[in-house]
Residue, then its C-alpha position, 0 to 999 in steps of 0.5 A: m094289354a099292349k099290342e105290336t106288329l113288325l112290318q118290313t120297314m117299321w115297328m108299331g105298338f099300341g099300349d094301354d095309354k092308347i097311343i100308337r108308337v111307330r119306329i121306322l127302321e134304319g135306312m128304310k125308304i117308305d113308299l105308297k105301299q108301305a104308307k098304306l100298310m102302315n095306316e091299315c096296321m094302325l087302324r087294326l091295332a087301335e081297333k078302328d078307334r081314333f088315336p094319337v101317334l108317336i113317331d120316333a124319327r131318330a133313325s135315318y129313313s125317307w118317305n117318297k112324295d106319294a107316301q107323304e101325301y097319302n099319310a096326310t090325306h088318309s088320316d081321319s083316325r089320327l088325333a095328333t102326331a108327335v115326332i121325336t127327333n134330335n136331328p136338325v134334318s129330320r126337324l126340317l123335313t117334318n116342318t116341310y111335310v106339314k107346310i106342303f101336305k097340310p095334314a088334318y091333324p096337329v103335328k109337333i116335334f119334340s126332343n123329349e119323349a115324355k113331353a111328347i106323350l104329355w102333349l098327345k094326351e091333351f087330344m084324348 
């Protein structure tokens, strides 16, 4: 049975495939408070189990530095994160995030959702 939640800045879902899906809403600015809430909701949706994350980064949004740092360092439950985007700026920002904050989980960028899911399943 799929579970989902809608926050002020994003939609999150957890399906039978055990992948957390995140779609940040257009124009949102993610701050530390939202990053903490996102992490709490992920843990709740996955019932505190370890999980891969699929982020749809095709909308235009931003994360502040504190939110990015928190996301990279408070991620013990994440197995891996796949980011879907066709936007060169989103690709650059994702690569910069990985280089600066060095998350403890693998991060890979995809333009194809099916390929991203196949990659995430390698970590399960």
